[in-house]
C-alpha positions as a printed NumPy array, in Angstrom:
array([[ 71.391, 104.671,  88.597],
       [ 72.689, 107.551,  90.677],
       [ 70.993, 108.786,  93.832],
       [ 68.664, 111.561,  92.833],
       [ 65.119, 112.226,  91.753],
       [ 64.575, 108.559,  90.845],
       [ 65.805, 107.229,  94.174],
       [ 63.466, 105.556,  96.657],
       [ 63.186, 108.177,  99.399],
       [ 63.221, 106.601, 102.872],
       [ 62.307, 107.691, 106.41 ],
       [ 63.898, 105.613, 109.199],
       [ 62.073, 105.505, 112.547],
       [ 63.688, 103.88 , 115.599],
       [ 64.507, 105.037, 119.119],
       [ 67.969, 103.401, 119.042],
       [ 70.582, 105.685, 117.387],
       [ 72.933, 102.774, 116.663],
       [ 70.227, 100.895, 114.786],
       [ 69.386, 103.991, 112.743],
       [ 73.093, 104.374, 111.966],
       [ 73.185, 100.806, 110.707],
       [ 70.191, 101.441, 108.468],
       [ 71.782, 104.646, 107.162],
       [ 75.032, 102.819, 106.353],
       [ 73.144, 100.028, 104.559],
       [ 71.04 , 102.42 , 102.487],
       [ 74.113, 104.447, 101.579],
       [ 75.436, 101.426,  99.648],
       [ 72.358, 101.36 ,  97.389],
       [ 72.373, 103.602,  94.297],
       [ 68.567, 103.527,  94.044],
       [ 67.824, 104.516,  97.644],
       [ 68.164, 107.715,  99.654],
       [ 67.66 , 108.274, 103.384],
       [ 65.786, 111.581, 103.581],
       [ 64.925, 111.727, 107.305],
       [ 65.115, 109.944, 110.665],
       [ 62.871, 109.926, 113.741],
       [ 63.25 , 108.505, 117.245],
       [ 59.607, 108.459, 118.383],
       [ 56.13 , 107.97 , 116.986],
       [ 55.255, 111.66 , 117.192],
       [ 58.49 , 112.641, 115.485],
       [ 57.772, 110.036, 112.789],
       [ 54.443, 111.702, 111.979],
       [ 56.105, 115.123, 111.797],
       [ 58.944, 113.885, 109.576],
       [ 56.506, 112.051, 107.31 ],
       [ 54.455, 115.207, 106.805],
       [ 57.608, 117.222, 106.117],
       [ 59.27 , 114.812, 103.674],
       [ 56.497, 112.568, 102.266],
       [ 58.913, 109.615, 101.873],
       [ 58.303, 106.784,  99.416],
       [ 59.046, 104.203, 102.128],
       [ 58.983, 104.452, 105.933],
       [ 60.828, 101.935, 108.125],
       [ 58.892, 101.855, 111.416],
       [ 59.93 , 100.352, 114.754],
       [ 57.   ,  99.421, 117.02 ],
       [ 58.322,  99.669, 120.575],
       [ 59.176, 103.316, 121.232],
       [ 58.661, 105.711, 124.162],
       [ 55.893, 108.318, 124.275],
       [ 54.004, 107.295, 121.124],
       [ 54.619, 103.746, 119.878],
       [ 55.099, 102.77 , 116.247],
       [ 51.664, 101.206, 115.857],
       [ 49.926, 104.427, 116.882],
       [ 52.203, 106.445, 114.591],
       [ 51.563, 104.003, 111.726],
       [ 47.813, 104.331, 112.265],
       [ 47.957, 108.132, 112.349],
       [ 50.081, 108.351, 109.2  ],
       [ 47.919, 105.914, 107.223],
       [ 44.722, 107.682, 108.253],
       [ 46.066, 110.957, 106.878],
       [ 48.052, 109.466, 103.986],
       [ 46.328, 106.233, 102.815],
       [ 48.997, 105.663, 100.157],
       [ 51.847, 105.653, 102.701],
       [ 54.109, 102.639, 102.257],
       [ 55.3  , 101.611, 105.704],
       [ 57.499,  98.636, 106.549],
       [ 57.412,  97.512, 110.174],
       [ 60.907,  96.653, 111.397],
       [ 60.801,  95.107, 114.867],
       [ 62.074,  92.404, 117.212],
       [ 58.493,  91.331, 118.039],
       [ 56.748,  88.632, 116.033],
       [ 53.435,  88.075, 117.849],
       [ 50.683,  87.061, 115.427],
       [ 48.112,  89.471, 116.867],
       [ 50.555,  92.371, 116.599],
       [ 51.39 ,  91.434, 112.995],
       [ 47.708,  91.376, 112.047],
       [ 47.058,  94.651, 113.832],
       [ 49.937,  96.37 , 112.03 ],
       [ 48.853,  95.093, 108.611],
       [ 45.208,  95.974, 109.261],
       [ 46.005,  99.616, 110.055],
       [ 48.134, 100.059, 106.954],
       [ 51.598,  98.455, 107.142],
       [ 52.724,  97.054, 103.781],
       [ 55.36 ,  94.699, 105.217],
       [ 56.465,  93.186, 108.538],
       [ 60.131,  92.273, 109.026],
       [ 62.322,  91.263, 111.955],
       [ 65.406,  93.304, 112.782],
       [ 67.633,  90.218, 112.735],
       [ 66.851,  89.719, 109.03 ],
       [ 68.283,  92.875, 107.569],
       [ 70.619,  93.516, 104.662],
       [ 69.409,  91.695, 101.544],
       [ 65.888,  90.909, 102.798],
       [ 65.306,  94.499, 103.884],
       [ 66.592,  95.918, 100.597],
       [ 64.495,  93.48 ,  98.553],
       [ 61.435,  94.303, 100.658],
       [ 61.927,  98.051, 100.232],
       [ 61.962,  97.597,  96.46 ],
       [ 58.969,  95.235,  96.519],
       [ 56.849,  97.53 ,  98.688],
       [ 57.864, 100.508,  96.572],
       [ 56.536,  98.628,  93.531],
       [ 53.197,  98.088,  95.28 ],
       [ 53.596,  94.644,  96.848],
       [ 53.169,  93.494, 100.452],
       [ 55.556,  91.235, 102.341],
       [ 56.036,  89.258, 105.56 ],
       [ 59.232,  87.763, 106.918],
       [ 59.228,  83.966, 107.135],
       [ 58.932,  84.064, 110.941],
       [ 55.944,  86.409, 110.726],
       [ 54.257,  84.079, 108.235],
       [ 54.88 ,  81.092, 110.51 ],
       [ 53.336,  82.908, 113.485],
       [ 50.22 ,  83.832, 111.526],
       [ 49.824,  80.262, 110.268],
       [ 50.365,  78.809, 113.745],
       [ 47.438,  80.739, 115.219],
       [ 45.219,  81.091, 112.144],
       [ 42.478,  78.864, 113.582],
       [ 42.72 ,  80.022, 117.203],
       [ 39.618,  81.545, 118.762],
       [ 40.339,  85.217, 119.419],
       [ 39.92 ,  86.816, 122.824],
       [ 37.029,  89.269, 123.099],
       [ 37.778,  92.919, 124.023],
       [ 36.363,  92.187, 127.496],
       [ 38.713,  89.229, 127.931],
       [ 41.679,  91.282, 126.728],
       [ 40.844,  93.92 , 129.35 ],
       [ 40.965,  91.225, 132.043],
       [ 44.201,  89.753, 130.653],
       [ 45.821,  93.195, 130.677],
       [ 44.969,  93.595, 134.373],
       [ 46.167,  90.058, 135.146],
       [ 49.497,  90.92 , 133.533],
       [ 49.677,  94.014, 135.742],
       [ 49.469,  91.76 , 138.81 ],
       [ 45.854,  92.327, 139.857],
       [ 43.81 ,  89.696, 141.709],
       [ 40.226,  88.89 , 140.665],
       [ 38.753,  91.198, 143.296],
       [ 40.88 ,  94.124, 142.083],
       [ 40.009,  93.387, 138.455],
       [ 36.315,  93.305, 139.291],
       [ 36.549,  96.675, 141.03 ],
       [ 38.501,  98.301, 138.185],
       [ 36.186,  97.004, 135.462],
       [ 33.019,  97.467, 137.548],
       [ 31.959,  93.832, 137.135],
       [ 31.417,  90.955, 139.582],
       [ 34.156,  88.567, 140.677],
       [ 32.129,  85.727, 139.145],
       [ 32.267,  87.502, 135.788],
       [ 36.022,  87.902, 136.169],
       [ 36.418,  84.197, 136.975],
       [ 34.39 ,  83.291, 133.896],
       [ 36.539,  85.485, 131.67 ],
       [ 39.749,  84.104, 133.191],
       [ 38.525,  80.569, 132.461],
       [ 37.836,  81.53 , 128.832],
       [ 41.23 ,  83.207, 128.52 ],
       [ 43.096,  80.135, 129.782],
       [ 41.144,  77.897, 127.432],
       [ 41.567,  80.058, 124.324],
       [ 45.287,  80.637, 124.905],
       [ 46.034,  77.082, 125.986],
       [ 47.564,  78.499, 129.158],
       [ 48.322,  76.544, 132.326],
       [ 47.616,  79.427, 134.7  ],
       [ 47.222,  83.202, 134.925],
       [ 50.96 ,  83.913, 134.738],
       [ 51.315,  81.691, 131.694],
       [ 48.338,  83.443, 130.06 ],
       [ 49.954,  86.842, 130.622],
       [ 53.221,  85.606, 129.089],
       [ 51.396,  84.274, 126.026],
       [ 49.448,  87.522, 125.75 ],
       [ 52.658,  89.557, 125.607],
       [ 54.433,  87.129, 123.257],
       [ 51.576,  87.147, 120.745],
       [ 51.072,  90.911, 120.965],
       [ 47.569,  90.622, 122.437],
       [ 48.693,  92.968, 125.195],
       [ 51.62 ,  95.364, 125.209],
       [ 53.857,  95.317, 128.296]])
């Protein structure tokens, strides 16, 4: 097959030019794929998607200004049939679930490119969904964990920012006793030894974004 009207048309979104160059070089070796556009931010991704309507979008998550998750959400709200593959270095189970829930068709790690990426592009293009092995392991590991409530996540986010209970109480307009109760629940649900450990787990699992 020669690159042309039958090619899988691809949009590559990543804020690192060298990574995008690597993707471009890889896709150039495939007769059934064509890189039609690139973007370096979430907002630019939305604009390029509207302009080119690609068959497949490769989306990084951690980008300046607008992150990939917000861009993914915006694209899928406007174009429900968009086929977006998340390509990231982050494998937190909560982040994986969030990405898939808002419309991602696949979740891959950047260190597993080449053959796995090419196979996934073809699979997603044919209508399937996919997770890298590491992403599957993370989801299985925490499948039975009790999730933090939105109120507890708000407290965890402020803990990670270095706030003491008194400061958290003032910012959330709740009592210090309420904060202490939520901190206790957070430590228990995350299996954390202390506040710092809880914040580290929260970032690792994608419950909060640094």
